N, CA, C and O atoms as a Tinker XYZ file with bonds, in Angstrom:
   516  protein
     1  N    103.614000   72.117000  140.547000    73     2
     2  CA   102.431000   72.946000  140.701000    64     1     3
     3  C    101.338000   72.100000  141.344000    63     2     4     5
     4  O    101.171000   70.927000  141.009000    81     3
     5  N    100.612000   72.691000  142.249000    73     3     6
     6  CA    99.496000   72.013000  142.904000    64     5     7
     7  C     98.204000   72.358000  142.175000    63     6     8     9
     8  O     97.949000   73.510000  141.823000    81     7
     9  N     97.407000   71.333000  141.961000    73     7    10
    10  CA    96.125000   71.528000  141.294000    64     9    11
    11  C     95.025000   71.264000  142.297000    63    10    12    13
    12  O     95.236000   70.591000  143.306000    81    11
    13  N     93.860000   71.792000  142.016000    73    11    14
    14  CA    92.725000   71.564000  142.904000    64    13    15
    15  C     91.584000   70.931000  142.106000    63    14    16    17
    16  O     91.569000   70.968000  140.876000    81    15
    17  N     90.635000   70.353000  142.833000    73    15    18
    18  CA    89.477000   69.739000  142.208000    64    17    19
    19  C     88.775000   70.784000  141.336000    63    18    20    21
    20  O     88.607000   71.933000  141.745000    81    19
    21  N     88.380000   70.382000  140.163000    73    19    22
    22  CA    87.718000   71.163000  139.084000    64    21    23
    23  C     88.697000   71.892000  138.166000    63    22    24    25
    24  O     88.278000   72.465000  137.161000    81    23
    25  N     90.001000   71.883000  138.492000    73    23    26
    26  CA    90.960000   72.511000  137.569000    64    25    27
    27  C     90.946000   71.779000  136.237000    63    26    28    29
    28  O     90.843000   70.554000  136.187000    81    27
    29  N     91.050000   72.535000  135.172000    73    27    30
    30  CA    91.181000   71.979000  133.820000    64    29    31
    31  C     92.671000   71.801000  133.572000    63    30    32    33
    32  O     93.440000   72.756000  133.688000    81    31
    33  N     93.088000   70.567000  133.228000    73    31    34
    34  CA    94.502000   70.262000  133.044000    64    33    35
    35  C     94.744000   69.587000  131.696000    63    34    36    37
    36  O     93.829000   69.057000  131.067000    81    35
    37  N     96.012000   69.626000  131.276000    73    35    38
    38  CA    96.447000   68.981000  130.035000    64    37    39
    39  C     97.600000   68.041000  130.372000    63    38    40    41
    40  O     98.519000   68.408000  131.104000    81    39
    41  N     97.541000   66.832000  129.835000    73    39    42
    42  CA    98.609000   65.850000  130.014000    64    41    43
    43  C     99.775000   66.251000  129.130000    63    42    44    45
    44  O     99.593000   66.442000  127.928000    81    43
    45  N    100.973000   66.384000  129.698000    73    43    46
    46  CA   102.151000   66.888000  128.970000    64    45    47
    47  C    102.529000   66.035000  127.754000    63    46    48    49
    48  O    103.028000   66.565000  126.762000    81    47
    49  N    102.302000   64.752000  127.822000    73    47    50
    50  CA   102.836000   63.846000  126.809000    64    49    51
    51  C    102.015000   63.771000  125.525000    63    50    52    53
    52  O    102.573000   63.519000  124.457000    81    51
    53  N    100.716000   63.982000  125.606000    73    51    54
    54  CA    99.921000   63.856000  124.379000    64    53    55
    55  C     98.838000   64.926000  124.222000    63    54    56    57
    56  O     97.982000   64.823000  123.344000    81    55
    57  N     98.880000   65.947000  125.071000    73    55    58
    58  CA    97.971000   67.088000  124.963000    64    57    59
    59  C     96.514000   66.757000  125.297000    63    58    60    61
    60  O     95.637000   67.590000  125.069000    81    59
    61  N     96.232000   65.559000  125.831000    73    59    62
    62  CA    94.875000   65.216000  126.240000    64    61    63
    63  C     94.472000   66.098000  127.407000    63    62    64    65
    64  O     95.273000   66.349000  128.308000    81    63
    65  N     93.235000   66.569000  127.393000    73    63    66
    66  CA    92.767000   67.445000  128.460000    64    65    67
    67  C     91.723000   66.745000  129.322000    63    66    68    69
    68  O     91.039000   65.819000  128.885000    81    67
    69  N     91.627000   67.213000  130.547000    73    67    70
    70  CA    90.646000   66.659000  131.460000    64    69    71
    71  C     90.457000   67.568000  132.660000    63    70    72    73
    72  O     90.957000   68.692000  132.697000    81    71
    73  N     89.725000   67.058000  133.639000    73    71    74
    74  CA    89.409000   67.833000  134.831000    64    73    75
    75  C     89.813000   67.045000  136.064000    63    74    76    77
    76  O     89.621000   65.830000  136.126000    81    75
    77  N     90.376000   67.744000  137.048000    73    75    78
    78  CA    90.783000   67.108000  138.296000    64    77    79
    79  C     89.523000   66.763000  139.097000    63    78    80    81
    80  O     88.708000   67.632000  139.406000    81    79
    81  N     89.382000   65.457000  139.429000    73    79    82
    82  CA    88.241000   64.999000  140.220000    64    81    83
    83  C     88.580000   64.851000  141.692000    63    82    84    85
    84  O     87.750000   65.077000  142.572000    81    83
    85  N     89.845000   64.459000  141.937000    73    83    86
    86  CA    90.246000   64.166000  143.308000    64    85    87
    87  C     91.746000   64.367000  143.445000    63    86    88    89
    88  O     92.499000   64.175000  142.490000    81    87
    89  N     92.175000   64.754000  144.641000    73    87    90
    90  CA    93.599000   64.932000  144.930000    64    89    91
    91  C     93.975000   63.969000  146.050000    63    90    92    93
    92  O     93.289000   63.884000  147.068000    81    91
    93  N     95.083000   63.239000  145.845000    73    91    94
    94  CA    95.591000   62.329000  146.879000    64    93    95
    95  C     97.034000   62.724000  147.166000    63    94    96    97
    96  O     97.908000   62.595000  146.309000    81    95
    97  N     97.268000   63.205000  148.376000    73    95    98
    98  CA    98.602000   63.680000  148.748000    64    97    99
    99  C     99.116000   62.874000  149.936000    63    98   100   101
   100  O     99.382000   63.420000  151.007000    81    99
   101  N     99.251000   61.560000  149.729000    73    99   102
   102  CA    99.648000   60.702000  150.835000    64   101   103
   103  C    101.053000   60.121000  150.676000    63   102   104   105
   104  O    101.469000   59.279000  151.472000    81   103
   105  N    101.787000   60.567000  149.650000    73   103   106
   106  CA   103.140000   60.054000  149.445000    64   105   107
   107  C    104.112000   61.229000  149.394000    63   106   108   109
   108  O    104.139000   61.984000  148.422000    81   107
   109  N    104.906000   61.375000  150.449000    73   107   110
   110  CA   105.829000   62.497000  150.565000    64   109   111
   111  C    106.900000   62.449000  149.474000    63   110   112   113
   112  O    107.330000   63.496000  148.992000    81   111
   113  N    107.336000   61.258000  149.082000    73   111   114
   114  CA   108.412000   61.117000  148.101000    64   113   115
   115  C    107.986000   61.515000  146.685000    63   114   116   117
   116  O    108.725000   62.210000  145.987000    81   115
   117  N    106.820000   61.086000  146.270000    73   115   118
   118  CA   106.399000   61.340000  144.885000    64   117   119
   119  C    105.500000   62.562000  144.743000    63   118   120   121
   120  O    105.270000   63.037000  143.631000    81   119
   121  N    104.998000   63.067000  145.845000    73   119   122
   122  CA   104.116000   64.222000  145.772000    64   121   123
   123  C    102.681000   63.817000  145.465000    63   122   124   125
   124  O    102.363000   62.632000  145.371000    81   123
   125  N    101.828000   64.808000  145.312000    73   123   126
   126  CA   100.412000   64.501000  145.119000    64   125   127
   127  C    100.137000   63.820000  143.780000    63   126   128   129
   128  O    100.857000   63.999000  142.797000    81   127
   129  N     99.067000   63.034000  143.788000    73   127   130
   130  CA    98.538000   62.433000  142.566000    64   129   131
   131  C     97.136000   62.992000  142.373000    63   130   132   133
   132  O     96.444000   63.343000  143.329000    81   131
   133  N     96.751000   63.060000  141.138000    73   131   134
   134  CA    95.459000   63.656000  140.803000    64   133   135
   135  C     94.647000   62.679000  139.975000    63   134   136   137
   136  O     95.147000   62.097000  139.012000    81   135
   137  N     93.381000   62.503000  140.361000    73   135   138
   138  CA    92.474000   61.683000  139.566000    64   137   139
   139  C     91.879000   62.593000  138.492000    63   138   140   141
   140  O     91.197000   63.573000  138.793000    81   139
   141  N     92.152000   62.249000  137.238000    73   139   142
   142  CA    91.734000   63.088000  136.117000    64   141   143
   143  C     90.634000   62.400000  135.324000    63   142   144   145
   144  O     90.778000   61.249000  134.913000    81   143
   145  N     89.544000   63.107000  135.116000    73   143   146
   146  CA    88.495000   62.643000  134.197000    64   145   147
   147  C     88.802000   63.293000  132.854000    63   146   148   149
   148  O     88.696000   64.510000  132.705000    81   147
   149  N     89.180000   62.473000  131.883000    73   147   150
   150  CA    89.575000   62.979000  130.577000    64   149   151
   151  C     88.358000   63.428000  129.776000    63   150   152   153
   152  O     87.264000   62.889000  129.941000    81   151
   153  N     88.557000   64.423000  128.904000    73   151   154
   154  CA    87.455000   64.967000  128.099000    64   153   155
   155  C     86.882000   63.932000  127.139000    63   154   156   157
   156  O     85.703000   63.991000  126.789000    81   155
   157  N     87.709000   62.991000  126.717000    73   155   158
   158  CA    87.232000   61.971000  125.793000    64   157   159
   159  C     86.602000   60.841000  126.587000    63   158   160   161
   160  O     87.243000   60.263000  127.464000    81   159
   161  N     85.371000   60.529000  126.292000    73   159   162
   162  CA    84.610000   59.575000  127.096000    64   161   163
   163  C     85.203000   58.170000  127.077000    63   162   164   165
   164  O     84.937000   57.387000  127.989000    81   163
   165  N     85.996000   57.829000  126.068000    73   163   166
   166  CA    86.556000   56.473000  126.013000    64   165   167
   167  C     87.758000   56.292000  126.931000    63   166   168   169
   168  O     88.245000   55.173000  127.089000    81   167
   169  N     88.246000   57.368000  127.539000    73   167   170
   170  CA    89.320000   57.262000  128.531000    64   169   171
   171  C     88.691000   57.153000  129.917000    63   170   172   173
   172  O     87.799000   57.927000  130.263000    81   171
   173  N     89.159000   56.196000  130.702000    73   171   174
   174  CA    88.697000   56.119000  132.078000    64   173   175
   175  C     89.548000   57.068000  132.919000    63   174   176   177
   176  O     90.685000   57.362000  132.551000    81   175
   177  N     89.016000   57.548000  134.036000    73   175   178
   178  CA    89.815000   58.430000  134.895000    64   177   179
   179  C     91.115000   57.749000  135.319000    63   178   180   181
   180  O     91.145000   56.545000  135.571000    81   179
   181  N     92.187000   58.537000  135.395000    73   179   182
   182  CA    93.519000   58.034000  135.743000    64   181   183
   183  C     94.090000   58.828000  136.903000    63   182   184   185
   184  O     93.787000   60.006000  137.090000    81   183
   185  N     94.933000   58.142000  137.684000    73   183   186
   186  CA    95.722000   58.820000  138.703000    64   185   187
   187  C     97.028000   59.246000  138.043000    63   186   188   189
   188  O     97.760000   58.406000  137.519000    81   187
   189  N     97.325000   60.541000  138.063000    73   187   190
   190  CA    98.497000   61.102000  137.384000    64   189   191
   191  C     99.281000   61.954000  138.378000    63   190   192   193
   192  O     98.693000   62.658000  139.199000    81   191
   193  N    100.622000   61.886000  138.301000    73   191   194
   194  CA   101.478000   62.760000  139.111000    64   193   195
   195  C    101.410000   64.177000  138.549000    63   194   196   197
   196  O    101.277000   64.377000  137.342000    81   195
   197  N    101.503000   65.147000  139.444000    73   195   198
   198  CA   101.383000   66.550000  139.068000    64   197   199
   199  C    102.399000   67.030000  138.055000    63   198   200   201
   200  O    102.103000   67.925000  137.264000    81   199
   201  N    103.619000   66.443000  138.061000    73   199   202
   202  CA   104.637000   66.910000  137.123000    64   201   203
   203  C    104.327000   66.504000  135.682000    63   202   204   205
   204  O    105.012000   66.932000  134.753000    81   203
   205  N    103.301000   65.682000  135.496000    73   203   206
   206  CA   102.899000   65.284000  134.145000    64   205   207
   207  C    101.721000   66.110000  133.630000    63   206   208   209
   208  O    101.206000   65.863000  132.540000    81   207
   209  N    101.306000   67.087000  134.423000    73   207   210
   210  CA   100.131000   67.885000  134.076000    64   209   211
   211  C    100.479000   69.357000  133.940000    63   210   212   213
   212  O    101.414000   69.850000  134.570000    81   211
   213  N     99.719000   70.044000  133.118000    73   211   214
   214  CA    99.836000   71.488000  132.941000    64   213   215
   215  C     98.446000   72.068000  133.110000    63   214   216   217
   216  O     97.471000   71.526000  132.588000    81   215
   217  N     98.353000   73.167000  133.839000    73   215   218
   218  CA    97.074000   73.843000  133.996000    64   217   219
   219  C     96.675000   74.484000  132.669000    63   218   220   221
   220  O     97.480000   75.173000  132.043000    81   219
   221  N     95.444000   74.258000  132.245000    73   219   222
   222  CA    94.943000   74.858000  131.007000    64   221   223
   223  C     94.514000   76.284000  131.324000    63   222   224   225
   224  O     93.697000   76.519000  132.214000    81   223
   225  N     95.075000   77.224000  130.585000    73   223   226
   226  CA    94.728000   78.630000  130.744000    64   225   227
   227  C     93.544000   78.918000  129.816000    63   226   228   229
   228  O     93.722000   79.185000  128.628000    81   227
   229  N     92.341000   78.861000  130.376000    73   227   230
   230  CA    91.128000   79.008000  129.566000    64   229   231
   231  C     91.018000   80.386000  128.926000    63   230   232   233
   232  O     90.496000   80.520000  127.820000    81   231
   233  N     91.510000   81.409000  129.619000    73   231   234
   234  CA    91.446000   82.757000  129.058000    64   233   235
   235  C     92.375000   82.870000  127.856000    63   234   236   237
   236  O     91.989000   83.408000  126.818000    81   235
   237  N     93.600000   82.363000  127.993000    73   235   238
   238  CA    94.552000   82.392000  126.883000    64   237   239
   239  C     94.053000   81.526000  125.731000    63   238   240   241
   240  O     94.175000   81.901000  124.564000    81   239
   241  N     93.498000   80.380000  126.062000    73   239   242
   242  CA    92.971000   79.492000  125.035000    64   241   243
   243  C     91.839000   80.177000  124.256000    63   242   244   245
   244  O     91.764000   80.047000  123.034000    81   243
   245  N     90.977000   80.890000  124.944000    73   243   246
   246  CA    89.888000   81.615000  124.284000    64   245   247
   247  C     90.437000   82.735000  123.405000    63   246   248   249
   248  O     89.923000   82.972000  122.312000    81   247
   249  N     91.487000   83.432000  123.877000    73   247   250
   250  CA    92.100000   84.497000  123.087000    64   249   251
   251  C     92.696000   83.936000  121.805000    63   250   252   253
   252  O     92.494000   84.488000  120.723000    81   251
   253  N     93.430000   82.839000  121.930000    73   251   254
   254  CA    94.043000   82.214000  120.755000    64   253   255
   255  C     92.958000   81.706000  119.804000    63   254   256   257
   256  O     93.071000   81.865000  118.589000    81   255
   257  N     91.919000   81.102000  120.354000    73   255   258
   258  CA    90.828000   80.594000  119.521000    64   257   259
   259  C     90.173000   81.721000  118.728000    63   258   260   261
   260  O     89.800000   81.525000  117.571000    81   259
   261  N     90.031000   82.891000  119.333000    73   259   262
   262  CA    89.453000   84.041000  118.632000    64   261   263
   263  C     90.343000   84.458000  117.471000    63   262   264   265
   264  O     89.848000   84.751000  116.383000    81   263
   265  N     91.654000   84.488000  117.695000    73   263   266
   266  CA    92.592000   84.847000  116.617000    64   265   267
   267  C     92.579000   83.806000  115.504000    63   266   268   269
   268  O     92.590000   84.152000  114.322000    81   267
   269  N     92.554000   82.536000  115.882000    73   267   270
   270  CA    92.520000   81.462000  114.889000    64   269   271
   271  C     91.236000   81.549000  114.065000    63   270   272   273
   272  O     91.271000   81.435000  112.840000    81   271
   273  N     90.096000   81.753000  114.747000    73   271   274
   274  CA    88.825000   81.850000  114.030000    64   273   275
   275  C     88.828000   83.028000  113.070000    63   274   276   277
   276  O     88.268000   82.936000  111.977000    81   275
   277  N     89.446000   84.129000  113.458000    73   275   278
   278  CA    89.552000   85.294000  112.581000    64   277   279
   279  C     90.300000   84.947000  111.298000    63   278   280   281
   280  O     89.890000   85.341000  110.206000    81   279
   281  N     91.409000   84.201000  111.437000    73   279   282
   282  CA    92.181000   83.792000  110.255000    64   281   283
   283  C     91.394000   82.804000  109.398000    63   282   284   285
   284  O     91.456000   82.861000  108.170000    81   283
   285  N     90.656000   81.904000  110.038000    73   283   286
   286  CA    89.817000   80.960000  109.290000    64   285   287
   287  C     88.761000   81.724000  108.491000    63   286   288   289
   288  O     88.538000   81.437000  107.314000    81   287
   289  N     88.117000   82.689000  109.131000    73   287   290
   290  CA    87.102000   83.495000  108.448000    64   289   291
   291  C     87.701000   84.305000  107.308000    63   290   292   293
   292  O     87.097000   84.437000  106.243000    81   291
   293  N     88.895000   84.847000  107.539000    73   291   294
   294  CA    89.603000   85.592000  106.496000    64   293   295
   295  C     89.900000   84.680000  105.299000    63   294   296   297
   296  O     89.717000   85.074000  104.147000    81   295
   297  N     90.355000   83.473000  105.585000    73   295   298
   298  CA    90.628000   82.504000  104.522000    64   297   299
   299  C     89.365000   82.114000  103.780000    63   298   300   301
   300  O     89.376000   82.006000  102.554000    81   299
   301  N     88.278000   81.901000  104.504000    73   299   302
   302  CA    87.010000   81.543000  103.866000    64   301   303
   303  C     86.532000   82.663000  102.950000    63   302   304   305
   304  O     86.031000   82.408000  101.856000    81   303
   305  N     86.687000   83.884000  103.395000    73   303   306
   306  CA    86.303000   85.045000  102.580000    64   305   307
   307  C     87.150000   85.101000  101.307000    63   306   308   309
   308  O     86.627000   85.339000  100.219000    81   307
   309  N     88.448000   84.882000  101.447000    73   307   310
   310  CA    89.336000   84.897000  100.278000    64   309   311
   311  C     88.973000   83.775000   99.311000    63   310   312   313
   312  O     88.997000   83.966000   98.095000    81   311
   313  N     88.632000   82.586000   99.861000    73   311   314
   314  CA    88.221000   81.478000   98.994000    64   313   315
   315  C     86.925000   81.806000   98.256000    63   314   316   317
   316  O     86.793000   81.518000   97.066000    81   315
   317  N     85.967000   82.411000   98.968000    73   315   318
   318  CA    84.709000   82.799000   98.321000    64   317   319
   319  C     84.972000   83.753000   97.162000    63   318   320   321
   320  O     84.380000   83.621000   96.091000    81   319
   321  N     85.866000   84.716000   97.386000    73   319   322
   322  CA    86.195000   85.682000   96.333000    64   321   323
   323  C     86.896000   84.990000   95.164000    63   322   324   325
   324  O     86.610000   85.283000   94.004000    81   323
   325  N     87.824000   84.061000   95.476000    73   323   326
   326  CA    88.549000   83.360000   94.421000    64   325   327
   327  C     87.599000   82.517000   93.574000    63   326   328   329
   328  O     87.651000   82.556000   92.345000    81   327
   329  N     86.729000   81.756000   94.241000    73   327   330
   330  CA    85.798000   80.907000   93.483000    64   329   331
   331  C     84.797000   81.753000   92.716000    63   330   332   333
   332  O     84.413000   81.387000   91.605000    81   331
   333  N     84.364000   82.873000   93.277000    73   331   334
   334  CA    83.432000   83.754000   92.566000    64   333   335
   335  C     84.098000   84.331000   91.317000    63   334   336   337
   336  O     83.475000   84.395000   90.257000    81   335
   337  N     85.353000   84.750000   91.433000    73   335   338
   338  CA    86.079000   85.291000   90.272000    64   337   339
   339  C     86.278000   84.210000   89.213000    63   338   340   341
   340  O     86.150000   84.475000   88.017000    81   339
   341  N     86.592000   82.987000   89.657000    73   339   342
   342  CA    86.784000   81.896000   88.701000    64   341   343
   343  C     85.468000   81.565000   88.004000    63   342   344   345
   344  O     85.459000   81.267000   86.810000    81   343
   345  N     84.369000   81.615000   88.731000    73   343   346
   346  CA    83.044000   81.359000   88.145000    64   345   347
   347  C     82.715000   82.412000   87.088000    63   346   348   349
   348  O     82.201000   82.081000   86.020000    81   347
   349  N     83.010000   83.677000   87.383000    73   347   350
   350  CA    82.785000   84.755000   86.415000    64   349   351
   351  C     83.646000   84.521000   85.177000    63   350   352   353
   352  O     83.175000   84.691000   84.053000    81   351
   353  N     84.905000   84.131000   85.376000    73   351   354
   354  CA    85.801000   83.860000   84.246000    64   353   355
   355  C     85.239000   82.733000   83.379000    63   354   356   357
   356  O     85.268000   82.824000   82.152000    81   355
   357  N     84.725000   81.666000   84.011000    73   355   358
   358  CA    84.134000   80.557000   83.257000    64   357   359
   359  C     82.919000   81.024000   82.454000    63   358   360   361
   360  O     82.750000   80.661000   81.290000    81   359
   361  N     82.081000   81.833000   83.099000    73   359   362
   362  CA    80.884000   82.342000   82.414000    64   361   363
   363  C     81.268000   83.217000   81.229000    63   362   364   365
   364  O     80.643000   83.146000   80.170000    81   363
   365  N     82.293000   84.041000   81.407000    73   363   366
   366  CA    82.763000   84.889000   80.311000    64   365   367
   367  C     83.290000   84.028000   79.166000    63   366   368   369
   368  O     83.016000   84.300000   77.997000    81   367
   369  N     84.046000   82.990000   79.512000    73   367   370
   370  CA    84.603000   82.104000   78.486000    64   369   371
   371  C     83.499000   81.383000   77.730000    63   370   372   373
   372  O     83.588000   81.235000   76.511000    81   371
   373  N     82.469000   80.936000   78.419000    73   371   374
   374  CA    81.391000   80.187000   77.778000    64   373   375
   375  C     80.512000   81.067000   76.898000    63   374   376   377
   376  O     79.767000   80.547000   76.068000    81   375
   377  N     80.578000   82.374000   77.056000    73   375   378
   378  CA    79.819000   83.265000   76.166000    64   377   379
   379  C     80.406000   83.237000   74.759000    63   378   380   381
   380  O     79.703000   83.517000   73.788000    81   379
   381  N     81.675000   82.905000   74.643000    73   379   382
   382  CA    82.341000   82.936000   73.342000    64   381   383
   383  C     82.821000   81.568000   72.887000    63   382   384   385
   384  O     82.888000   81.300000   71.688000    81   383
   385  N     83.152000   80.714000   73.821000    73   383   386
   386  CA    83.716000   79.411000   73.497000    64   385   387
   387  C     83.589000   78.572000   74.757000    63   386   388   389
   388  O     82.485000   78.373000   75.264000    81   387
   389  N     84.682000   78.092000   75.251000    73   387   390
   390  CA    84.736000   77.470000   76.577000    64   389   391
   391  C     86.167000   77.547000   77.090000    63   390   392   393
   392  O     87.092000   77.860000   76.341000    81   391
   393  N     86.335000   77.261000   78.370000    73   391   394
   394  CA    87.656000   77.376000   79.001000    64   393   395
   395  C     88.662000   76.437000   78.333000    63   394   396   397
   396  O     89.803000   76.822000   78.078000    81   395
   397  N     88.235000   75.216000   78.056000    73   395   398
   398  CA    89.137000   74.238000   77.451000    64   397   399
   399  C     89.653000   74.691000   76.101000    63   398   400   401
   400  O     90.843000   74.572000   75.811000    81   399
   401  N     88.758000   75.209000   75.278000    73   399   402
   402  CA    89.142000   75.665000   73.945000    64   401   403
   403  C     90.109000   76.845000   74.029000    63   402   404   405
   404  O     91.112000   76.879000   73.316000    81   403
   405  N     89.813000   77.804000   74.890000    73   403   406
   406  CA    90.679000   78.975000   75.040000    64   405   407
   407  C     92.052000   78.582000   75.593000    63   406   408   409
   408  O     93.071000   79.172000   75.232000    81   407
   409  N     92.062000   77.572000   76.479000    73   407   410
   410  CA    93.323000   77.091000   77.033000    64   409   411
   411  C     94.147000   76.383000   75.957000    63   410   412   413
   412  O     95.343000   76.637000   75.812000    81   411
   413  N     93.496000   75.496000   75.205000    73   411   414
   414  CA    94.208000   74.760000   74.153000    64   413   415
   415  C     94.790000   75.698000   73.103000    63   414   416   417
   416  O     95.846000   75.417000   72.536000    81   415
   417  N     94.115000   76.802000   72.843000    73   415   418
   418  CA    94.602000   77.776000   71.864000    64   417   419
   419  C     95.694000   78.672000   72.453000    63   418   420   421
   420  O     96.279000   79.489000   71.741000    81   419
   421  N     95.965000   78.522000   73.740000    73   419   422
   422  CA    97.001000   79.329000   74.389000    64   421   423
   423  C     96.551000   80.750000   74.681000    63   422   424   425
   424  O     97.380000   81.616000   74.960000    81   423
   425  N     95.252000   80.999000   74.623000    73   423   426
   426  CA    94.737000   82.350000   74.863000    64   425   427
   427  C     94.579000   82.652000   76.359000    63   426   428   429
   428  O     94.640000   83.809000   76.773000    81   427
   429  N     94.379000   81.616000   77.154000    73   427   430
   430  CA    94.334000   81.789000   78.621000    64   429   431
   431  C     95.204000   80.712000   79.248000    63   430   432   433
   432  O     95.459000   79.669000   78.646000    81   431
   433  N     95.651000   80.980000   80.462000    73   431   434
   434  CA    96.491000   80.035000   81.186000    64   433   435
   435  C     95.858000   79.760000   82.550000    63   434   436   437
   436  O     95.629000   80.676000   83.340000    81   435
   437  N     95.585000   78.502000   82.807000    73   435   438
   438  CA    94.977000   78.102000   84.076000    64   437   439
   439  C     95.993000   77.505000   85.049000    63   438   440   441
   440  O     95.643000   77.168000   86.180000    81   439
   441  N     97.245000   77.373000   84.618000    73   439   442
   442  CA    98.234000   76.676000   85.431000    64   441   443
   443  C     98.375000   77.252000   86.828000    63   442   444   445
   444  O     98.476000   76.494000   87.791000    81   443
   445  N     98.384000   78.559000   86.964000    73   443   446
   446  CA    98.573000   79.173000   88.276000    64   445   447
   447  C     97.402000   78.834000   89.197000    63   446   448   449
   448  O     97.596000   78.453000   90.352000    81   447
   449  N     96.193000   78.976000   88.675000    73   447   450
   450  CA    95.013000   78.685000   89.487000    64   449   451
   451  C     94.962000   77.200000   89.832000    63   450   452   453
   452  O     94.676000   76.830000   90.971000    81   451
   453  N     95.241000   76.347000   88.838000    73   451   454
   454  CA    95.249000   74.906000   89.066000    64   453   455
   455  C     96.330000   74.518000   90.076000    63   454   456   457
   456  O     96.101000   73.659000   90.928000    81   455
   457  N     97.481000   75.131000   89.988000    73   455   458
   458  CA    98.583000   74.846000   90.893000    64   457   459
   459  C     98.217000   75.189000   92.327000    63   458   460   461
   460  O     98.504000   74.424000   93.248000    81   459
   461  N     97.588000   76.334000   92.516000    73   459   462
   462  CA    97.163000   76.735000   93.862000    64   461   463
   463  C     96.165000   75.720000   94.401000    63   462   464   465
   464  O     96.274000   75.284000   95.547000    81   463
   465  N     95.193000   75.343000   93.576000    73   463   466
   466  CA    94.185000   74.365000   94.010000    64   465   467
   467  C     94.850000   73.045000   94.391000    63   466   468   469
   468  O     94.550000   72.479000   95.442000    81   467
   469  N     95.746000   72.555000   93.545000    73   467   470
   470  CA    96.400000   71.270000   93.806000    64   469   471
   471  C     97.316000   71.326000   95.022000    63   470   472   473
   472  O     97.436000   70.342000   95.752000    81   471
   473  N     97.966000   72.471000   95.248000    73   471   474
   474  CA    98.829000   72.609000   96.423000    64   473   475
   475  C     98.046000   72.481000   97.722000    63   474   476   477
   476  O     98.610000   72.142000   98.762000    81   475
   477  N     96.748000   72.753000   97.660000    73   475   478
   478  CA    95.909000   72.640000   98.847000    64   477   479
   479  C     95.092000   71.353000   98.852000    63   478   480   481
   480  O     94.162000   71.194000   99.643000    81   479
   481  N     95.459000   70.433000   97.951000    73   479   482
   482  CA    94.833000   69.118000   97.983000    64   481   483
   483  C     93.558000   68.977000   97.179000    63   482   484   485
   484  O     92.890000   67.946000   97.271000    81   483
   485  N     93.203000   69.966000   96.402000    73   483   486
   486  CA    92.006000   69.872000   95.573000    64   485   487
   487  C     92.386000   69.359000   94.194000    63   486   488   489
   488  O     93.512000   69.556000   93.739000    81   487
   489  N     91.471000   68.720000   93.551000    73   487   490
   490  CA    91.701000   68.235000   92.205000    64   489   491
   491  C     91.447000   69.359000   91.211000    63   490   492   493
   492  O     90.369000   69.953000   91.209000    81   491
   493  N     92.433000   69.657000   90.365000    73   491   494
   494  CA    92.235000   70.737000   89.400000    64   493   495
   495  C     91.209000   70.344000   88.355000    63   494   496   497
   496  O     90.612000   71.218000   87.727000    81   495
   497  N     90.985000   69.042000   88.147000    73   495   498
   498  CA    89.971000   68.629000   87.164000    64   497   499
   499  C     88.586000   69.068000   87.579000    63   498   500   501
   500  O     87.730000   69.298000   86.726000    81   499
   501  N     88.345000   69.192000   88.901000    73   499   502
   502  CA    87.026000   69.626000   89.359000    64   501   503
   503  C     86.777000   71.102000   89.066000    63   502   504   505
   504  O     85.636000   71.562000   89.120000    81   503
   505  N     87.834000   71.842000   88.758000    73   503   506
   506  CA    87.663000   73.269000   88.431000    64   505   507
   507  C     86.899000   73.454000   87.119000    63   506   508   509
   508  O     86.283000   74.496000   86.892000    81   507
   509  N     86.945000   72.446000   86.270000    73   507   510
   510  CA    86.358000   72.580000   84.949000    64   509   511
   511  C     84.943000   72.046000   84.872000    63   510   512   513
   512  O     84.354000   72.003000   83.792000    81   511
   513  N     84.388000   71.636000   86.007000    73   511   514
   514  CA    83.021000   71.095000   86.012000    64   513   515
   515  C     82.007000   72.221000   86.099000    63   514   516
   516  O     80.803000   71.968000   86.116000    81   515
């Protein structure tokens, strides 16, 4: 594929993205080379062969980003509801005793909630603060 100056490209090997600054097509055997300014400032521009680059589809990327953001927002909403319900449960428990006492007596079970929290890398001990 031929790229032109200002095209947004992705390096096939590590997904680094950049912009084509210059095209050099002076070698018939290897094909054109492209000077790429990488998005990360600590990378200096490199001359790369075209077969190592993929054109970034900005429209598709924006579409996917919208779908991903929707799922993130959905997850955040579910987390807000879960923590709000857990807070209400704690408040209800403290009106009569406390969560620890009710758990020790076997009247409530926190294992499922604690397990979900721990599966996502949170400390279940922080649930009781």
